[in-house]
VOKOLFI-401930 format. One line per 10 residues: number of its first residue (from 1); their letters; for each residue z, y, x of C-alpha. Coordinates in steps of 0.2 Angstrom, whole numbers, plus 2048, in hexadecimal, padded with zeros to 3 digits. Example, Ala and Ser with C-alpha at 12.3 -4.5 7.8 and 13.67 -1.06 7.14 Angstrom:
% VOKOLFI-401930
1 = as = 827/7EA/83E; 824/7FB/844
% end
This chain:
% VOKOLFI-401930
1 = misnrigrle = 800/801/7FF; 803/809/810; 7F7/813/818; 7F6/80E/82D; 7F5/821/830; 807/822/827; 80D/812/82C; 809/818/83F; 817/826/83C; 82A/828/83E
11 = lsptlrinak = 837/82D/833; 83D/83B/839; 84C/836/846; 857/844/83F; 856/841/82E; 859/82E/82D; 869/833/83B; 86F/840/82D; 86B/832/81F; 877/824/828
21 = akamkaegid = 884/831/82C; 885/838/819; 884/823/814; 892/821/81D; 899/830/817; 898/828/806; 8A4/818/80A; 8B1/825/80F; 8B2/826/822; 8B2/837/828
31 = vidfsvgepd = 8A1/83A/831; 8A0/848/83E; 890/84D/83D; 888/856/84E; 876/851/848; 873/861/83B; 865/86A/840; 86B/87B/835; 878/887/835; 887/883/82E
41 = fptpadikea = 88B/896/82A; 885/89A/816; 875/8A3/811; 87C/8B7/811; 882/8BE/801; 872/8CB/801; 866/8BE/803; 86D/8B5/7F5; 86E/8C4/7EA; 85A/8C7/7EC
51 = gkkaiddnft = 85A/8B5/7E6; 861/8B8/7D9; 85B/8C5/7D5; 849/8BE/7D5; 84F/8B2/7C8; 858/8C0/7BD; 845/8C8/7BF; 83C/8BA/7BA; 833/8B7/7C9; 82F/8A6/7C6
61 = kytandgipe = 81F/8A3/7C7; 811/8A0/7D2; 80E/8AE/7E2; 7FE/8B0/7EC; 7FF/8A2/7F7; 800/8A7/808; 810/8B0/803; 813/8C1/7F8; 80F/8D3/800; 823/8D8/800
71 = lksairarlk = 827/8C8/80C; 816/8CA/816; 81D/8DE/819; 82E/8D8/81F; 827/8CB/82D; 81B/8D7/831; 82A/8E6/834; 834/8D8/83D; 827/8D4/846; 826/8E6/84B
81 = edhgleyann = 835/8ED/84F; 83A/8DA/858; 82B/8D8/863; 820/8E9/862; 812/8DE/859; 808/8E2/84B; 7FE/8D8/83F; 7F7/8D8/82F; 7F8/8CF/81E; 7E9/8C5/821
91 = eiivssgakq = 7F1/8BC/830; 802/8B7/828; 804/8A8/81D; 815/8A4/816; 81A/890/814; 826/885/80E; 830/883/81B; 829/885/82F; 824/875/831; 817/875/823
101 = glynlfmail = 810/885/82B; 810/878/83E; 807/86D/832; 7F9/877/82B; 7F6/87E/83A; 7F2/86E/841; 7EA/868/833; 7DF/878/836; 7DE/877/846; 7D8/863/84F
111 = nrdeeviipa = 7CB/859/84F; 7CE/844/850; 7D4/843/864; 7D5/854/866; 7E6/856/872; 7F5/863/86F; 7FF/862/880; 813/861/879; 821/864/886; 82C/856/884
121 = pywvsypqqv = 83C/856/87E; 833/85C/86E; 839/860/85D; 836/84B/852; 82B/851/849; 81B/85A/854; 813/84B/859; 815/842/849; 80B/851/83E; 7FD/851/850
131 = lmvkgkpviv = 7FD/83E/849; 7FB/841/838; 7E9/84A/838; 7E3/83E/847; 7E6/849/856; 7EE/844/867; 7FC/849/86B; 7FF/84C/87E; 814/849/885; 818/852/893
141 = qtkeengfrl = 827/850/89B; 831/85C/8A3; 83F/85D/8AD; 851/862/8AB; 853/86B/8BC; 844/876/8B5; 84E/87B/8A5; 844/86D/89A; 836/87C/89B; 823/879/89D
151 = tadelkanln = 81A/87E/8AE; 80B/884/8B2; 808/874/8BD; 80D/86A/8AF; 802/86F/8A3; 7F3/871/8AF; 7F8/85E/8B2; 7F3/85C/8A1; 7E3/865/89D; 7D3/85F/897
161 = fntkaiiinn = 7C5/85E/88C; 7CD/859/87E; 7DB/866/87F; 7DD/870/86C; 7ED/877/86E; 7FE/878/879; 811/878/86E; 81C/886/875; 82E/884/86E; 837/891/872
171 = psnptgaayt = 848/891/872; 846/87F/870; 84C/870/864; 853/867/86C; 856/86F/87E; 85D/880/87B; 852/885/887; 84B/896/887; 83A/89D/893; 83D/8AD/89C
181 = reqlmeicei = 82F/8B9/899; 827/8B6/8AB; 828/8A1/8A8; 81D/8A3/896; 812/8B0/89C; 80D/8A3/8AA; 80A/892/8A0; 801/89E/891; 7F5/8A5/89B; 7F0/896/8A1
191 = aaeegliiva = 7EF/892/88E; 7E6/89F/88A; 7D9/89F/899; 7D5/88C/893; 7D2/892/882; 7E1/888/87B; 7EA/88E/86A; 7FD/890/86C; 809/88D/861; 817/894/864
201 = deiyekviyd = 823/88E/85A; 832/89C/859; 83F/895/84C; 84E/898/857; 848/8A9/85E; 859/8B3/857; 865/8A4/85E; 865/8A9/870; 875/8AC/87B; 87C/8B5/88A
211 = gyrftsvasl = 872/8C3/88A; 863/8B8/88A; 853/8C5/885; 847/8B9/879; 833/8BB/87C; 825/8B8/86E; 818/8B0/877; 80C/8BC/86C; 814/8CC/874; 810/8C5/886
221 = sdkikaktvl = 7FE/8CB/885; 7EF/8CF/879; 7E4/8C0/87F; 7F4/8B6/87D; 7F7/8BD/86C; 7E4/8B9/867; 7E8/8A7/86B; 7F8/8A6/864; 801/8A0/853; 811/8A4/84F
231 = ingvsksysm = 81F/898/845; 82D/89E/840; 837/89E/830; 848/8A4/827; 850/893/82B; 859/892/83B; 85F/8A7/83C; 864/8A9/82A; 86A/89A/826; 85F/896/819
241 = tgwrigyaig = 857/884/81D; 858/87F/80D; 84F/890/805; 83C/888/80D; 834/898/815; 82A/898/823; 81B/8A1/829; 80C/89F/835; 808/8B2/83E; 7F5/8B0/848
251 = prelisamgi = 7E4/8B3/849; 7DC/8B5/834; 7CF/8AA/837; 7DC/89A/83A; 7EA/8A0/82E; 7DD/8A0/821; 7D9/88E/825; 7E9/88B/822; 7EA/895/813; 7DC/889/80C
261 = iqshttsnan = 7E7/87A/811; 7F7/881/80A; 7EA/884/7FB; 7E8/872/7F7; 7FB/86C/7FA; 808/877/7F5; 800/886/7F0; 80D/893/7F5; 81F/892/7F9; 82F/894/7ED
271 = siaqkaaaaa = 82A/8A5/7E7; 83F/8A6/7E6; 842/8A2/7F6; 836/8AF/7FC; 83D/8BF/7F5; 84E/8B9/7FE; 846/8B6/810; 83F/8C9/80D; 850/8CE/80A; 855/8C5/818
281 = lsgnqseinr = 849/8CB/823; 84B/8DF/81F; 85B/8DF/81B; 869/8E2/827; 869/8D4/837; 87B/8D4/83B; 87F/8C4/836; 873/8BB/840; 87F/8C3/850; 88D/8BC/84A
291 = mvaefqtrrn = 887/8AC/846; 880/8AD/858; 891/8B0/85F; 899/8A3/857; 88D/896/85D; 88F/89C/86E; 8A2/897/86D; 89C/885/867; 891/884/874; 89D/889/884
301 = ymmsklnrip = 8AC/87F/87B; 89F/86F/876; 898/86F/887; 8A8/871/890; 8AF/862/888; 89F/856/88C; 8A0/85C/89C; 8B1/854/89F; 8A9/843/89B; 8A3/839/8AA
311 = niscyqpqga = 88F/838/8B3; 88B/843/8A3; 880/852/8A9; 87E/862/89A; 872/86E/89C; 878/880/895; 86D/884/889; 868/897/887; 861/898/875; 863/88B/861
321 = fylfpntsay = 872/882/85D; 871/871/865; 876/868/876; 86C/85C/881; 877/852/88D; 86F/844/897; 879/835/895; 86F/827/8A0; 87D/822/8A7; 882/81A/899
331 = ynteyggmki = 874/80F/895; 87B/800/89D; 88D/7FE/895; 895/7F5/886; 8A5/7F6/87A; 8AA/7EB/86C; 89A/7E1/86E; 88E/7EE/86E; 882/7F2/87D; 87C/802/87F
341 = rnsyglsyyl = 86B/802/887; 862/813/87F; 866/823/87A; 864/81C/868; 871/80D/86C; 87D/81B/870; 87A/823/863; 87B/816/856; 88D/811/861; 893/81F/861
351 = lkeaavalvp = 891/822/84C; 899/811/84A; 8A6/814/856; 8A8/827/856; 8A5/82A/843; 89A/837/84D; 888/839/848; 87B/843/854; 868/83E/859; 85F/836/867
361 = gsafgaddni = 859/83A/875; 847/82F/871; 846/837/862; 841/848/86D; 839/83B/879; 846/83E/885; 850/82D/885; 85C/832/893; 864/83E/886; 86A/842/876
371 = rlsyatsmdk = 86A/850/86B; 87D/859/864; 87B/867/857; 88A/874/859; 884/87B/849; 897/876/840; 8A6/87B/83D; 8B2/87D/84F; 8BB/871/848; 8B2/863/844
381 = iekgtdriie = 8AA/864/857; 8BB/866/85F; 8BD/853/854; 8AF/84D/859; 8AC/851/869; 8C0/849/86D; 8B7/83A/863; 8A9/83A/86E; 8B2/83B/87D; 8BE/82B/878
391 = amlklkespk = 8AF/821/876; 8A8/824/882; 8B6/821/890; 8B3/810/887; 8A5/80B/88E; 8A5/7FF/89E; 897/7F8/8A6; 88E/7E9/89D; 889/7E0/8B1; 882/7CE/8A6
401 = ykrvalqnvm = 875/7D9/89D; 863/7D6/8A6; 856/7DF/8A0; 845/7D3/89B; 837/7DC/8A4; 82C/7DE/895; 81A/7DD/898; 815/7EB/88B; 808/7F8/889; 809/805/87E
411 = typkgnveid = 7F4/80A/878; 7ED/817/871; 7E6/819/863; 7F4/808/85D; 7E7/803/854; 7D4/7FF/84E; 7C9/80F/851; 7B9/813/845; 7A9/80A/84C; 79A/80D/847
421 = tavsveerda = 790/7FB/844; 77C/802/844; 77C/80A/854; 768/808/859; 762/802/869; 75C/814/86E; 76F/81B/868; 778/80C/873; 76E/810/883; 774/821/883
431 = lvqeaeanlp = 786/81B/87D; 784/80E/889; 781/81B/89A; 78D/826/895; 79B/818/893; 791/812/8A7; 796/825/8AB; 7A7/823/8A9; 7AA/813/8B3; 7B0/816/8C4
441 = fdryfewnan = 7AD/809/8D0; 7C1/80C/8D4; 7C4/809/8C0; 7B8/7FC/8BC; 7BF/7EC/8B5; 7B1/7DF/8B1; 7B4/7CF/8A9; 7A7/7C1/8A1; 7B2/7B6/892; 7AB/7A6/88B
451 = ingiiiqlrt = 7AF/7A5/879; 7A6/796/871; 799/797/87D; 794/7A8/878; 794/7B5/88A; 79F/7C5/887; 79F/7CE/894; 7AE/7E0/895; 7AB/7ED/89E; 7B9/7FC/8A0
461 = nvphlydfwv = 7C5/807/8A9; 7D4/802/8A0; 7DE/7F5/8AA; 7E9/7ED/899; 7DA/7E9/88E; 7D2/7E0/8A0; 7E2/7D7/8A3; 7E2/7D2/88E; 7D1/7CC/890; 7D3/7C0/89C
471 = enwypaqles = 7DF/7BC/897; 7DB/7B8/885; 7CB/7AD/88B; 7C5/7A1/896; 7BA/7A7/8A2; 7A6/7A5/8A3; 79C/79F/8B1; 79D/7AB/8C2; 78E/7AB/8C7; 786/7BE/8CA
481 = dlephgiiya = 776/7BE/8BD; 77D/7B6/8B3; 776/7C2/8A1; 785/7C2/891; 784/7C0/87F; 789/7D0/87D; 793/7DE/884; 7A1/7E8/880; 7A6/7FB/88A; 7B6/800/889
491 = vdgvpgrtsy = 7B8/814/890; 7C9/81B/891; 7CB/82B/896; 7B8/833/890; 7BC/849/88E; 7B5/84F/87F; 7B3/840/874; 7BD/83A/867; 7C3/825/865; 7B5/81D/85D
501 = gyycpemrta = 7AC/80F/861; 799/80A/85E; 790/7FA/85B; 77C/7F5/85E; 779/7E4/856; 769/7E2/85F; 76D/7E3/86F; 781/7DC/86B; 789/7EA/873; 797/7F3/86F
511 = ilfntsyygq = 79E/804/875; 7AE/80A/873; 7B6/81B/87A; 7CA/820/87D; 7D1/811/878; 7DD/805/87C; 7E1/7F9/86F; 7DD/7E9/876; 7DC/7E2/861; 7CC/7EA/85D
521 = irsialgmva = 7C2/7E3/86B; 7CA/7D2/869; 7C1/7D5/858; 7B1/7DC/85C; 7AF/7CF/869; 7B0/7C0/85B; 7A6/7CB/84E; 798/7C8/85C; 79C/7B9/85F; 79C/7B0/850
531 = qaserlldvh = 78B/7BB/84C; 784/7B1/85E; 78A/7A0/856; 786/7A2/845; 772/7A3/84A; 770/79C/85C; 77C/78F/85A; 780/78B/849; 791/78C/84B; 79C/795/83B
541 = giraagvdfg = 7A9/7A1/844; 7B9/7A4/835; 7C8/7AF/836; 7D7/7A4/832; 7E5/79B/839; 7E5/78B/83A; 7F1/77A/83D; 7F0/769/841; 7F9/759/83A; 7F6/748/83F
551 = gkglllvgak = 7E1/74B/843; 7E1/753/831; 7DD/767/832; 7E6/776/827; 7DE/786/827; 7E6/793/81F; 7D8/7A3/81B; 7DD/7B3/811; 7DD/7C4/812; 7EA/7D1/81C
561 = gmkrgssllr = 7FB/7D0/814; 7F8/7BE/80E; 806/7B7/819; 7FA/7AE/823; 804/7AF/832; 816/7AE/82E; 811/79C/822; 804/795/832; 819/797/83B; 821/790/82E
571 = lledekarfl = 815/77F/82F; 816/781/842; 82B/77C/83E; 825/76A/83A; 825/75F/845; 815/757/845; 80A/769/840; 803/76E/850; 7FC/77F/854; 7E8/782/853
581 = tndwlfvryr = 7E4/795/852; 7EF/7A5/84B; 7DE/7AE/846; 7CD/7A7/84A; 7C5/797/84D; 7B1/790/84F; 7AC/782/844; 79D/774/847; 798/769/838; 792/759/83D
591 = gneaiadape = 78E/74D/82B; 7A0/750/820; 7A9/754/830; 7B0/768/832; 7B5/767/846; 7BF/774/849; 7C1/77E/85C; 7CE/78E/860; 7C4/797/86E; 7D1/7A3/874
601 = rkfyfktesa = 7DB/79C/885; 7EA/7A7/87F; 7EE/7AE/86D; 7F0/7BD/863; 7FF/7BD/85B; 809/7CC/84F; 81A/7CD/859; 820/7D4/847; 823/7C0/845; 832/7BE/84F
611 = knfpryarif = 83C/7C6/842; 83B/7B9/836; 837/7AA/845; 844/7B2/854; 83F/7A2/85F; 82E/7AB/862; 837/7BB/86A; 83C/7AF/878; 828/7AB/87B; 823/7BE/878
621 = drskcenvvt = 82C/7C3/887; 824/7BA/891; 813/7C0/88B; 807/7CF/88D; 80A/7DA/881; 805/7EA/87A; 80D/7F9/86A; 81D/7EF/86C; 82A/7FB/868; 839/801/875
631 = trsdwtnmke = 841/813/86D; 844/812/85B; 83B/822/85A; 82D/817/85C; 830/80A/84C; 81F/80D/841; 822/7FD/836; 827/803/824; 827/7F2/81E; 837/7EF/829
641 = lvdecpldlg = 83E/7FF/828; 850/7FC/82D; 863/806/831; 866/7FA/840; 85A/7F0/849; 85B/7E9/85D; 859/7FC/864; 866/802/85A; 870/7F3/865; 86B/7F5/874
651 = epycywgsld = 85B/7EB/875; 84F/7F2/87F; 840/7EF/872; 83D/7E8/862; 82F/7DF/85C; 82D/7E3/84D; 82F/7F4/84D; 81D/7F7/84B; 80E/7EF/841; 801/7F2/850
661 = sralvdpawi = 80B/7E9/85C; 804/7D7/864; 808/7CB/871; 7FC/7BF/87B; 805/7AD/877; 7FF/79D/882; 801/78F/876; 808/784/87F; 818/790/87D; 81A/78D/86A
671 = ggpqkyikrs = 820/77A/86F; 819/770/880; 807/769/880; 808/75E/873; 80B/76D/865; 7FA/774/868; 7EA/76C/864; 7D8/773/86B; 7CD/76B/85C; 7D2/764/84D
681 = hlktvallcy = 7C8/75B/840; 7CA/766/82E; 7CE/760/81F; 7D9/76E/814; 7D5/77F/810; 7E2/78B/809; 7DC/798/802; 7ED/7A5/804; 7EC/7B2/7F7; 7F8/7BE/7EC
691 = epntpavekl = 7F4/7BB/7DA; 807/7BE/7CD; 809/7B3/7BD; 7F9/7A6/7C3; 7FE/793/7C9; 805/794/7DA; 7F6/784/7E2; 7E6/784/7DB; 7D8/778/7DD; 7C7/77D/7E1
701 = sveaaldyvt = 7B7/777/7DD; 7AC/77B/7EC; 7A3/787/7E3; 7B2/792/7DF; 7B8/791/7EF; 7A8/796/7F6; 7A6/7A8/7E7; 7BA/7AA/7EF; 7B6/7AC/800; 7A9/7B4/7FF
711 = qgkyrsasga = 7AE/7C4/7F1; 7BC/7C5/7FE; 7C6/7CB/7EE; 7D9/7CF/7F3; 7E6/7D8/7EE; 7F7/7DC/7FA; 807/7D0/7FC; 810/7DF/801; 818/7EE/7F5; 820/7F0/7E4
721 = gmtpyktqpf = 813/7EA/7D7; 801/7E6/7D5; 7F7/7EE/7E5; 7E5/7F1/7E2; 7D7/7E3/7E4; 7CE/7E6/7F4; 7C1/7DE/7FB; 7BC/7D5/80C; 7AF/7CA/80E; 7B4/7B7/814
731 = fnpyilgtsv = 7C5/7C0/817; 7BD/7C4/829; 7C1/7D5/82D; 7B7/7D2/83E; 7A7/7D1/836; 79B/7DE/83E; 792/7E6/832; 78B/7DE/825; 778/7D8/820; 770/7CB/815
741 = eqedlqrrnf = 76B/7BE/823; 77F/7BE/828; 786/7BC/817; 779/7B2/814; 77F/7A6/823; 792/7A9/820; 78D/79F/80E; 785/792/816; 791/78F/820; 7A0/791/815
751 = hqlfrvttay = 797/785/808; 799/779/816; 7A8/779/819; 7B0/779/808; 7A3/76A/804; 7AC/75E/815; 7BE/765/810; 7CA/768/7FE; 7CC/77A/7FB; 7DA/784/7F1
761 = kvniasippe = 7E1/790/7EC; 7F2/793/7EE; 7FD/7A2/7E8; 80A/7AC/7F5; 810/7B3/7E6; 815/7A5/7E1; 81D/79C/7EF; 82C/7A0/7F5; 82C/7A3/805; 837/796/809
771 = tiksrlrelv = 82C/78A/800; 81B/78B/808; 81B/781/814; 821/770/80B; 811/776/7FE; 806/77A/80B; 80A/76B/814; 807/760/804; 7F5/764/803; 7F1/75C/813
% end
């Protein structure tokens, strides 16, 4: 039910921690909350009165999409008074919070795979919003010794043809770091010279300490101003987080584009809140000074207490209302059975042991740290820091812990890219020339794989893809003049290129740019081999899981979500079962026999299976993996949203934190050589479906089974209620393109399969998971 794009995003960690703290409070536990990113002061009385007056005046209708003139005038006056900046009304847009303003901006400026430079530690939503609009976040780690500020050299090292924008959060959430005018000028001049859009998030501009002078990016020069979009709002400075008023100021064409986006999403911001915000910006500003003075007192006290904890370093922030201490010295410790391995583990421990809620640094791209907010009362700060000190001093080194060296690579993207499967020979030649030009000799990897007698060659500059390719398949002959049946180019780091793929069926050539995800390389290879095998060798390629019982083969065929993988693993618990394949096989028909062969040397497994089949975790530990989640902030599996996962409990990774994580598994590791068979004589085909209120098992005629797979009509087994029908002809997503000839070949081959085997429709909606093994076993 959930789109792949959203399935790869994470819930805001700050909101998740806050929700968990509230749940504990509801149970009567006295939780002190240092996770909240909002001032604890009430909204000033004059601002609230303005809101009440708006209600009394019936100012409760739609307003102009981009904000009321009164609020825009107040914004302009505040910019003029504070920073000497002048803007027109059409260079300002008011939104439902600064967060919406940021999203509108990214939506307006980013094309697919265009890059945004994001200094880390970063606010949690920056990379997620960039990903939501199909951009590419480029995380640049800053250093504590540089005050967590981006340097000119760090910026220059990360520029390329795809760089579109840079985010400058000043002062910063989570570090509180603020830039001097000179520091801003140094990096912004480079950004403007390179034509980047400068996203200046200045939401904390008023929360500045120790006489530090805040400088707005747009005030640096006219050239920089022309490339800058200021993001601001009333939430932090005026304690108005719940009023949800933010605004963006910048070049007219960008603001206009943001207005178009907003007009089709939320339309205008809340009318009453706009009146209140106008009063905040144009009214008495003395409340800000009082609030900031109190924050500074709290900051000093909390820092002095945290610095008493051995081996903790705490950078002194110049702004915002957070501390970001380095706590990595405690990442190999334990107490009361709770093991601390990372910032999430420490945060979880402090919530459980000390009843103090804070945010792990991994949420901000800095796992060595944790974030504490002092936007709460001094009484709570005193109690909370005492609890933290007491809990931290209980932690003792964990000498028995030995970290498993997981062979894991995080790919970009973490799934398939779009692919054009009808490229002409002329287009193919031009694309190959481009790919070859981006394969330098010192980063060139080539390997011929023998897949069911068909030779497919991989050419790439990505070591991860080469390693997986070599392990996945049996090698072809080593003759230098060997002509492959098909070639796959996988070229990463191509400037000016989005992540995209092309396939020329006439030349059996695939070209993929700017992707390092192996799953798609494998699926393209299988699609190529299936086409060639059916035409040249009269061999049938089937997307299915296979298991053998005493020489009788059982196939499990079904679309995504039909529990094919978990059903296979349950069947393998039978001592008589032997593993044939988890995803693909080739079938040769000889008279009344269907002989199935598994073409892979190692098998590409979803690691999420370790959740319900824990013994496979030990197998994955020694396998090559990709996209296994190693930080809680990378968690993207919407089907397994849990409050506590192995990462919370101190484990270094979690196999079910992502639907995109895979492992290359040696079949002999599953149960020894006797548990694995490379060839089987097929006797039974189980067509898995999800059809509530229909029989659990139904025997099908040859024609009924053939019609069922040809249509490939299915609905997902996940989610609440009945999901819409989808179609996947022959339940095979690896088919490259469509043609009448292809469909005829598939129909002919499946007809032969169903003629020599017995086909059943197996309804997983009517069979409890614990009995699926016995029901499938009965069919053989």
